[in-house]
N, CA and C atoms as a LAMMPS dump frame, in Angstrom:
ITEM: TIMESTEP
0
ITEM: NUMBER OF ATOMS
375
ITEM: BOX BOUNDS ff ff ff
-5.0000000000000000e+02 5.0000000000000000e+02
-5.0000000000000000e+02 5.0000000000000000e+02
-5.0000000000000000e+02 5.0000000000000000e+02
ITEM: ATOMS id mol type element x y z
1 1 1 N 45.057 265.859 -244.159
2 1 2 C 45.507 264.573 -243.71
3 1 3 C 44.572 264.622 -242.548
4 2 1 N 43.661 263.338 -242.655
5 2 2 C 42.638 263.035 -241.396
6 2 3 C 43.361 263.058 -240.151
7 3 1 N 42.661 263.44 -239.149
8 3 2 C 43.134 263.413 -237.634
9 3 3 C 42.584 262.425 -236.9
10 4 1 N 41.641 261.326 -237.48
11 4 2 C 41.324 260.335 -236.707
12 4 3 C 40.727 259.36 -237.65
13 5 1 N 40.678 257.979 -237.277
14 5 2 C 40.074 257.216 -238.051
15 5 3 C 38.943 256.631 -236.73
16 6 1 N 37.85 256.306 -237.271
17 6 2 C 36.751 255.782 -236.168
18 6 3 C 36.093 254.724 -236.936
19 7 1 N 35.897 253.801 -236.063
20 7 2 C 35.143 252.457 -236.983
21 7 3 C 34.63 251.689 -235.811
22 8 1 N 33.569 250.715 -236.182
23 8 2 C 32.996 249.625 -235.032
24 8 3 C 33.887 248.285 -235.487
25 9 1 N 34.352 247.634 -234.583
26 9 2 C 35.027 246.371 -234.655
27 9 3 C 33.612 245.274 -234.118
28 10 1 N 33.058 244.695 -235.128
29 10 2 C 32.099 243.827 -234.714
30 10 3 C 32.53 242.56 -234.18
31 11 1 N 33.639 242.291 -234.47
32 11 2 C 34.236 240.86 -234.015
33 11 3 C 34.478 240.96 -232.625
34 12 1 N 35.129 242.209 -231.689
35 12 2 C 35.215 242.52 -230.607
36 12 3 C 34.197 243.428 -229.819
37 13 1 N 33.282 243.912 -230.526
38 13 2 C 32.143 244.569 -230.061
39 13 3 C 32.65 245.614 -229.465
40 14 1 N 33.727 246.67 -230.023
41 14 2 C 34.193 247.872 -229.401
42 14 3 C 34.345 248.736 -230.581
43 15 1 N 34.265 249.96 -230.095
44 15 2 C 34.749 251.186 -231.109
45 15 3 C 36.096 251.48 -230.953
46 16 1 N 36.773 251.445 -232.324
47 16 2 C 37.996 251.648 -232.145
48 16 3 C 38.3 253.102 -232.955
49 17 1 N 39.027 253.948 -232.121
50 17 2 C 39.503 255.169 -232.332
51 17 3 C 41.05 255.302 -232.538
52 18 1 N 41.673 255.768 -233.563
53 18 2 C 42.877 255.873 -233.917
54 18 3 C 42.982 257.579 -234.266
55 19 1 N 44.012 257.671 -233.191
56 19 2 C 44.075 259.516 -233.264
57 19 3 C 45.437 259.499 -234.25
58 20 1 N 45.412 260.474 -234.993
59 20 2 C 46.418 260.789 -236.358
60 20 3 C 47.127 261.605 -235.963
61 21 1 N 46.266 262.935 -235.611
62 21 2 C 46.712 264.326 -235.649
63 21 3 C 46.386 264.983 -234.414
64 22 1 N 46.488 266.255 -234.479
65 22 2 C 46.244 267.126 -232.95
66 22 3 C 44.672 267.194 -232.887
67 23 1 N 43.894 266.341 -231.915
68 23 2 C 42.553 266.584 -231.829
69 23 3 C 42.026 268.306 -231.338
70 24 1 N 42.132 269.074 -232.253
71 24 2 C 41.536 270.313 -231.927
72 24 3 C 39.964 270.227 -231.986
73 25 1 N 39.613 271.399 -231.707
74 25 2 C 38.166 271.966 -231.551
75 25 3 C 37.49 271.181 -232.819
76 26 1 N 37.923 271.57 -233.997
77 26 2 C 37.29 271.31 -235.189
78 26 3 C 37.205 269.875 -235.585
79 27 1 N 38.318 269.185 -235.37
80 27 2 C 38.347 267.456 -235.129
81 27 3 C 37.627 266.784 -234.146
82 28 1 N 37.49 267.392 -233.041
83 28 2 C 36.466 266.733 -231.735
84 28 3 C 35.066 266.993 -232.298
85 29 1 N 34.459 268.161 -232.851
86 29 2 C 33.371 268.61 -233.58
87 29 3 C 32.887 267.406 -234.59
88 30 1 N 33.949 266.849 -235.285
89 30 2 C 33.817 265.898 -236.374
90 30 3 C 33.522 264.679 -235.841
91 31 1 N 34.543 264.657 -235.132
92 31 2 C 34.684 262.992 -234.325
93 31 3 C 33.18 262.614 -233.53
94 32 1 N 32.565 263.456 -232.696
95 32 2 C 31.347 263.336 -231.954
96 32 3 C 30.369 262.636 -232.353
97 33 1 N 29.812 263.46 -233.608
98 33 2 C 28.459 262.369 -234.341
99 33 3 C 28.79 261.474 -235.166
100 34 1 N 30.081 260.942 -235.453
101 34 2 C 30.18 259.912 -235.961
102 34 3 C 30.344 258.914 -234.826
103 35 1 N 31.082 259.041 -233.983
104 35 2 C 31.349 258.227 -232.658
105 35 3 C 29.725 257.863 -232.263
106 36 1 N 29.031 258.807 -231.984
107 36 2 C 27.8 258.675 -231.53
108 36 3 C 26.826 257.705 -232.441
109 37 1 N 26.972 257.743 -233.752
110 37 2 C 26.157 257.098 -234.455
111 37 3 C 26.729 255.757 -234.755
112 38 1 N 27.843 255.434 -234.589
113 38 2 C 28.693 254.003 -234.491
114 38 3 C 28.196 253.552 -233.146
115 39 1 N 27.975 253.853 -232.201
116 39 2 C 27.564 253.284 -230.808
117 39 3 C 26.094 253.181 -230.631
118 40 1 N 25.282 253.978 -231.246
119 40 2 C 23.795 253.998 -231.151
120 40 3 C 23.201 252.745 -231.161
121 41 1 N 22.422 252.488 -230.141
122 41 2 C 21.6 251.214 -229.774
123 41 3 C 22.467 250.1 -229.232
124 42 1 N 23.877 250.485 -229.125
125 42 2 C 24.696 249.444 -228.663
126 42 3 C 24.588 249.133 -227.045
127 43 1 N 24.553 247.904 -226.449
128 43 2 C 24.305 247.642 -225.111
129 43 3 C 25.594 248.255 -224.354
130 44 1 N 26.862 247.65 -224.932
131 44 2 C 28.024 248.093 -224.388
132 44 3 C 28.837 249.187 -225.22
133 45 1 N 29.365 250.229 -224.502
134 45 2 C 29.7 251.02 -225.075
135 45 3 C 31.625 251.095 -224.838
136 46 1 N 32.09 250.244 -225.404
137 46 2 C 33.674 250.29 -224.92
138 46 3 C 34.198 250.787 -226.322
139 47 1 N 35.532 251.284 -225.655
140 47 2 C 36.266 252.252 -226.688
141 47 3 C 37.451 251.661 -226.527
142 48 1 N 38.439 251.398 -228.006
143 48 2 C 39.661 251.161 -227.921
144 48 3 C 40.577 252.388 -228.778
145 49 1 N 41.367 253.161 -227.903
146 49 2 C 42.109 254.346 -228.495
147 49 3 C 43.378 253.96 -228.662
148 50 1 N 43.775 254.03 -229.943
149 50 2 C 45.083 253.856 -230.444
150 50 3 C 45.824 255.145 -230.558
151 51 1 N 46.755 255.584 -229.766
152 51 2 C 47.47 256.69 -229.745
153 51 3 C 48.798 256.415 -230.347
154 52 1 N 49.27 255.403 -231.019
155 52 2 C 50.475 254.9 -231.471
156 52 3 C 50.914 255.9 -232.705
157 53 1 N 50.154 256.431 -233.458
158 53 2 C 50.573 257.545 -234.483
159 53 3 C 50.29 258.999 -234.166
160 54 1 N 49.919 259.244 -232.756
161 54 2 C 49.629 260.624 -232.402
162 54 3 C 50.733 261.416 -232.469
163 55 1 N 50.396 262.761 -232.729
164 55 2 C 51.486 263.596 -232.686
165 55 3 C 51.912 263.866 -231.436
166 56 1 N 53.162 263.988 -231.035
167 56 2 C 53.916 264.061 -229.978
168 56 3 C 53.809 265.677 -229.429
169 57 1 N 53.585 266.084 -228.378
170 57 2 C 52.907 267.426 -227.913
171 57 3 C 52.885 267.049 -226.173
172 58 1 N 53.068 267.931 -225.498
173 58 2 C 53.058 268.109 -224.234
174 58 3 C 51.859 268.988 -223.498
175 59 1 N 51.689 268.855 -222.281
176 59 2 C 50.446 269.698 -221.592
177 59 3 C 50.625 271.171 -222.003
178 60 1 N 51.644 271.771 -221.99
179 60 2 C 52.074 273.199 -222.195
180 60 3 C 51.271 273.543 -223.635
181 61 1 N 51.285 272.576 -224.52
182 61 2 C 50.383 272.935 -225.713
183 61 3 C 48.818 272.824 -225.576
184 62 1 N 48.374 272.594 -224.327
185 62 2 C 46.774 272.3 -224.179
186 62 3 C 46.406 273.793 -223.73
187 63 1 N 45.758 274.43 -224.571
188 63 2 C 44.953 275.674 -224.292
189 63 3 C 43.809 275.286 -223.307
190 64 1 N 43.349 276.69 -222.794
191 64 2 C 42.084 276.258 -222.168
192 64 3 C 40.764 275.73 -222.904
193 65 1 N 40.727 276.245 -224.339
194 65 2 C 39.788 275.883 -224.975
195 65 3 C 39.918 274.581 -225.268
196 66 1 N 41.122 273.928 -225.587
197 66 2 C 41.419 272.187 -225.986
198 66 3 C 40.65 271.542 -224.723
199 67 1 N 41.265 271.952 -223.436
200 67 2 C 40.974 271.339 -222.321
201 67 3 C 39.485 271.341 -222.14
202 68 1 N 38.79 272.393 -222.35
203 68 2 C 37.252 272.303 -222.289
204 68 3 C 36.397 271.607 -223.283
205 69 1 N 37.16 271.519 -224.519
206 69 2 C 36.557 270.588 -225.659
207 69 3 C 36.755 269.155 -225.218
208 70 1 N 38.055 268.894 -224.94
209 70 2 C 38.183 267.714 -224.399
210 70 3 C 37.181 267.226 -223.271
211 71 1 N 37.104 267.808 -222.476
212 71 2 C 36.029 267.588 -221.466
213 71 3 C 34.629 267.628 -222.011
214 72 1 N 34.156 268.472 -222.737
215 72 2 C 33.014 268.075 -223.358
216 72 3 C 32.878 266.719 -224.092
217 73 1 N 34.057 266.328 -224.862
218 73 2 C 33.981 265.236 -225.705
219 73 3 C 33.909 264.149 -224.83
220 74 1 N 34.655 263.992 -223.9
221 74 2 C 34.788 262.669 -223.038
222 74 3 C 33.12 262.37 -222.381
223 75 1 N 32.754 263.651 -222.155
224 75 2 C 31.175 263.468 -221.424
225 75 3 C 30.19 263.225 -222.612
226 76 1 N 30.463 263.7 -223.747
227 76 2 C 29.666 263.38 -224.607
228 76 3 C 29.557 261.927 -225.31
229 77 1 N 30.655 261.178 -225.065
230 77 2 C 31.2 259.799 -225.474
231 77 3 C 30.406 258.808 -224.411
232 78 1 N 30.403 259.015 -223.575
233 78 2 C 29.52 258.105 -222.427
234 78 3 C 30.021 256.621 -222.601
235 79 1 N 31.239 256.736 -222.58
236 79 2 C 32.011 255.17 -222.751
237 79 3 C 31.736 254.549 -221.438
238 80 1 N 31.497 253.202 -221.65
239 80 2 C 31.541 252.413 -220.35
240 80 3 C 32.908 252.105 -219.857
241 81 1 N 33.72 251.681 -220.958
242 81 2 C 35.21 251.373 -220.61
243 81 3 C 35.874 251.909 -221.821
244 82 1 N 36.975 252.771 -221.551
245 82 2 C 38.164 253.027 -222.536
246 82 3 C 39.357 252.438 -222.192
247 83 1 N 40.047 251.955 -223.367
248 83 2 C 41.273 251.229 -223.231
249 83 3 C 42.33 252.228 -224.286
250 84 1 N 43.472 252.682 -223.743
251 84 2 C 44.048 253.504 -224.535
252 84 3 C 45.545 253.104 -224.568
253 85 1 N 46.177 252.832 -225.609
254 85 2 C 47.155 252.05 -225.87
255 85 3 C 48.268 252.911 -226.83
256 86 1 N 49.555 252.784 -226.687
257 86 2 C 50.564 253.492 -227.85
258 86 3 C 50.739 254.752 -227.624
259 87 1 N 50.382 255.321 -226.181
260 87 2 C 50.736 256.667 -226.045
261 87 3 C 52.151 256.669 -225.405
262 88 1 N 52.851 257.828 -225.967
263 88 2 C 54.315 258.012 -224.935
264 88 3 C 54.043 258.526 -223.929
265 89 1 N 54.638 258.484 -222.797
266 89 2 C 54.579 259.161 -221.413
267 89 3 C 54.136 260.47 -221.573
268 90 1 N 54.396 261.57 -222.548
269 90 2 C 53.847 262.825 -222.481
270 90 3 C 52.575 262.76 -222.812
271 91 1 N 52.369 261.998 -224.151
272 91 2 C 50.765 262.025 -224.083
273 91 3 C 49.926 261.239 -223.378
274 92 1 N 50.182 260.275 -222.297
275 92 2 C 49.681 259.771 -221.358
276 92 3 C 49.288 260.563 -220.31
277 93 1 N 50.118 261.541 -220.166
278 93 2 C 49.946 262.785 -219.252
279 93 3 C 48.977 263.433 -219.505
280 94 1 N 49.038 263.971 -220.805
281 94 2 C 47.69 264.96 -221.211
282 94 3 C 46.755 264.337 -221.475
283 95 1 N 46.427 262.917 -221.729
284 95 2 C 45.447 262.145 -221.821
285 95 3 C 44.976 262.273 -220.43
286 96 1 N 45.602 261.741 -219.441
287 96 2 C 45.232 261.682 -218.016
288 96 3 C 44.555 262.891 -217.677
289 97 1 N 45.43 264.149 -217.725
290 97 2 C 44.688 265.575 -217.367
291 97 3 C 43.062 265.607 -218.045
292 98 1 N 43.07 265.063 -219.226
293 98 2 C 41.838 265.455 -220.133
294 98 3 C 40.836 264.553 -219.482
295 99 1 N 41.334 263.273 -219.109
296 99 2 C 40.169 262.358 -218.311
297 99 3 C 39.796 262.575 -216.854
298 100 1 N 41.053 263.257 -216.372
299 100 2 C 40.456 263.436 -214.798
300 100 3 C 39.791 264.589 -214.727
301 101 1 N 39.52 265.284 -215.467
302 101 2 C 38.71 266.596 -215.299
303 101 3 C 37.355 266.303 -215.742
304 102 1 N 37.124 265.156 -216.001
305 102 2 C 35.584 264.448 -216.579
306 102 3 C 35.392 263.891 -215.089
307 103 1 N 35.975 263.339 -214.397
308 103 2 C 35.905 262.394 -213.199
309 103 3 C 35.638 261.104 -213.641
310 104 1 N 36.325 260.569 -214.92
311 104 2 C 35.986 259.4 -215.587
312 104 3 C 37.367 258.631 -215.325
313 105 1 N 37.842 258.644 -214.649
314 105 2 C 39.251 258.133 -214.678
315 105 3 C 38.816 256.372 -214.326
316 106 1 N 38.073 256.264 -213.587
317 106 2 C 38.046 254.836 -213.199
318 106 3 C 37.75 254.007 -214.407
319 107 1 N 37.067 254.599 -215.307
320 107 2 C 36.64 253.861 -216.719
321 107 3 C 37.793 253.707 -217.862
322 108 1 N 39.006 254.635 -217.72
323 108 2 C 39.826 254.511 -218.651
324 108 3 C 41.028 254.173 -218.189
325 109 1 N 41.695 253.32 -218.774
326 109 2 C 42.83 252.536 -218.505
327 109 3 C 44.077 252.689 -219.567
328 110 1 N 45.398 252.73 -219.381
329 110 2 C 46.137 252.895 -220.327
330 110 3 C 47.215 251.611 -220.48
331 111 1 N 47.497 251.235 -221.562
332 111 2 C 48.317 250.095 -221.752
333 111 3 C 49.344 250.327 -222.812
334 112 1 N 50.28 249.386 -222.834
335 112 2 C 51.489 249.218 -223.838
336 112 3 C 50.951 248.848 -225.002
337 113 1 N 50.218 247.987 -225.196
338 113 2 C 49.858 246.988 -226.426
339 113 3 C 48.267 246.936 -226.579
340 114 1 N 48.069 246.905 -227.749
341 114 2 C 46.583 246.667 -228.127
342 114 3 C 46.137 245.507 -227.761
343 115 1 N 46.857 244.283 -227.543
344 115 2 C 46.345 243.111 -226.903
345 115 3 C 46.132 243.462 -225.438
346 116 1 N 46.995 243.987 -224.689
347 116 2 C 46.541 244.362 -223.252
348 116 3 C 45.286 245.153 -223.133
349 117 1 N 45.26 246.013 -224.165
350 117 2 C 43.996 247.076 -223.968
351 117 3 C 42.678 246.022 -224.26
352 118 1 N 42.917 245.398 -225.306
353 118 2 C 41.763 244.594 -225.749
354 118 3 C 41.279 243.641 -224.582
355 119 1 N 42.315 242.818 -224.013
356 119 2 C 41.959 241.861 -222.877
357 119 3 C 41.273 242.543 -221.671
358 120 1 N 41.653 243.741 -221.248
359 120 2 C 40.952 244.602 -220.198
360 120 3 C 39.546 244.727 -220.895
361 121 1 N 39.407 245.176 -222.019
362 121 2 C 37.809 245.642 -222.398
363 121 3 C 37.056 244.355 -222.415
364 122 1 N 37.608 243.17 -222.709
365 122 2 C 36.646 242.05 -222.606
366 122 3 C 36.736 241.224 -221.417
367 123 1 N 37.474 241.88 -220.293
368 123 2 C 37.482 241.265 -219.008
369 123 3 C 38.147 240.166 -218.811
370 124 1 N 39.11 240.028 -219.805
371 124 2 C 40.223 238.813 -219.612
372 124 3 C 41.354 239.099 -218.684
373 125 1 N 41.135 240.344 -218.116
374 125 2 C 42.553 240.562 -217.62
375 125 3 C 42.185 241.098 -216.011
């Protein structure tokens, strides 16, 4: 089973990332080059992250290696704005930890719905 789907939404001018499985080191190493290729040459680097089908886990499952890999991934992504939706409270907590260690909390926001997330990315909110 694929752990993620990544594509570029030309209509909204954003990268769409849907998390389907636990993003371990192997999955993250596969994601980064695909992500970078999709955003290559684009002026805006806006990312919409769909966690509505992400596996349920808590912060206790996060190993040091996973935290280091997430930090590296977030830094390599170089997103201008990231809108995350569909995460359970436990997943939001884990994602907030991963984002906080990169110092990029100001460019990443959590939303309940895709519509709210898109509105924020487009500056309509």
